[in-house]
N, C-alpha and C positions, 0 to 999 in steps of 0.2 A: 721892095720887090718882090711880090712872093708869088713865086715859080708854080709850085704846086698849091693841093687841097689842106696838105699836114701844116706849108708855111700858115697859112691865115687861123689854121686850128694852134698854133703854137704861138702866133699875136696875140688872139684874141683872152689864148688863155695867159696869155701873161698879163695884162688888162685887168685878168681876175683878179690875180696874187696879189696885185699893186692897188688893189682896194682896200687890203687890209684885212681879207680873208681868213676865216683859221682853219677850214676847210673849204676848198674848189672841186667838182665832182665835172669829168669830163664823160660824155657817152660819147663815141666815134661810132655811125653806126653804117652799115651797106646792104644792099638788095638787087640782087641780078645775079648774073653767070660771071665766071670766074676770068673773061676777058676784060673784065672792068663795065660792061654795060651794066644800065641802070641807075640805082640812085647813092647819093654820098648823104650822111644826115650827120652833123654832129650839135652839140650843144653845151654850154658852160655857163655850169653856175656857180657862183660864189657867195657871201656872205659879209660881200663887204658894205660901206655906207651906203649902197646902191646912188642912183642917177636923180638930180634938180630936173624938175619940170623943164628950168632954160636948156641943162645938157639934151634931152629927151629931143628939143623941137629942132636942137641942133646937130644932131644924131648925123646927118649925112654929110654933113657941110666941114669936110678935109681944113678949109681954114681956117676954123673957130678955134680963136686963141687965147680967147676966154680963160684968167686961172680957175674956171671952173672942175676944168675935166684934169686940171694940172698938169698941160700938157709942158709945161714950161717949164715946173718943178721935176719931172721923170727925167725929159730930155734938152738941159738948157739950150743948144745950139738949133732947137727947132720949132721951127715956130708952126707946125701946122701937126693935127694930128689925120691920119692916115689911114690907119689899121682899117677901124668900123665903115667910114665908106667906100674904102678897098673892095672891103668884102660884099655890100650891098652890092656895090656894082657888076662883081662877081659874078654873085649868085645870083642877080638877075635877069645879066646877059645871058648865064648857061641853061635860062628856063628852069630855074630853080628859084626858091625865097629865103626870106629872114625874117625872123621874131626877135621879136625886144623885150623883155617885161622887167619891170626894176622899178622896187620899192626902197624903204629903209631897213628892210630884213636881205638887201641883197640884189642879183641881177642874174638873169638868164639870158643867153645869147644864143639864138640856135642858126642855122644855115644849114639848106642844103643844095645840093647839083642833080643836075641831070646828067649822067656820063653816056647819055648819046648824042647830046650835043656839042660840037665840034670846037665853042668856044670854050668848056670847059678844061679848065688845068689838070694834067695827070695829079694821082694822089699824091702822090710822092711816098715818101718813108715811112709809113704809119708807123712802125715797134721804134725809129729813132725820134722821132716827134714826141711821142708817149714815155721817151725815156729822159728828153731835153723839158718835157712840163713835168716831172716826177720831179728833178734835178733842182728846180728853180729855188730857190731862196724866200725866206721873206714869209713861208707856210706849212703849217703845222702840219696837214695830213694831206695828199691829193686821192683821190679815188678815181681810177680809168676802167669805164667799161668800155668794153670793144664788143660789137658783135658785127656779123657775117651770116645772113641770109638765116638769121635763128638760132645761129650756133654763139658763143660769146666764152670772152673772159673777163675776171677783174683784177684788178692790181691796187696796190691800198700803200701808199710810202710808208705807211707807220710799221707794218706789216712787214717790209721789205726792208727798212731800217733794223727789225728783231732779227733778222734771218741775214742780211750780208753786213751789218755793222754799216757804221762810219759812210753812207753812198757819195764823199768826196773823194773818197778812198780811191785808186785808177783803177786795184784790183775786182772792187766792188763794182764799179763801173763796167767792166769787162766783162764780169757774171748777169749783170743785170741786164745786158745789151742783147749777150747770148739767150736769156731766159724768155728775154719778148720776143725775139727773129721764134725761139721754137715755139711763142704761143701761138704768134703769127701763122707761121709755116701749116699751121695743126688746124687753123681755119681756112687758110689760101694755098693751098701747093704753087710754088714758084711763084709766089708774094712779089719776088724781087724786081724778076722780069714787067711783071703786071706794073710795077710801082711807076715804071719811068715810062708808059705807054700812053700818048697821047689816043685822045678819041679819034676815030678814021668815018 
């Protein structure tokens, strides 16, 4: 179940990493005021094997369990793939939208949400989500671009490894968490209170 927009981003990013990519690019953008009004937009780009025409035709179907999406390989006890269909439904219900582009060079999934819409979930813990994506195994590099009202920061997994060492080390993860929350607070003062707020 996805309780926040950050949960959707994490889920789609994990799918991108499981595509076999060596580089994952994540862009999380907000435009609006500090109360959370405005638009939330994200895109995930991988350089994996891409999706077949059959997969693209079934992208809205949570019960498509053909071996094409390798749902059964990734999750042996799960017979459905709910991540993308749930994302599409949530984006459209909230007055937003989505786009998917895929070919043999990789896949890009984008979605946006109207933060003024009562059906839009809260944004959630963005720095926590970025930390989780950076710590995913199976990808050589992750590049995250975070933008709020034109101000932005960028973090790269390879650069963080150079600075912090092994990211699986507990001390490195503590430092990474503090670093990301500091960056986020520079963009959005009091972001933690805002992250758990539902639209009014």
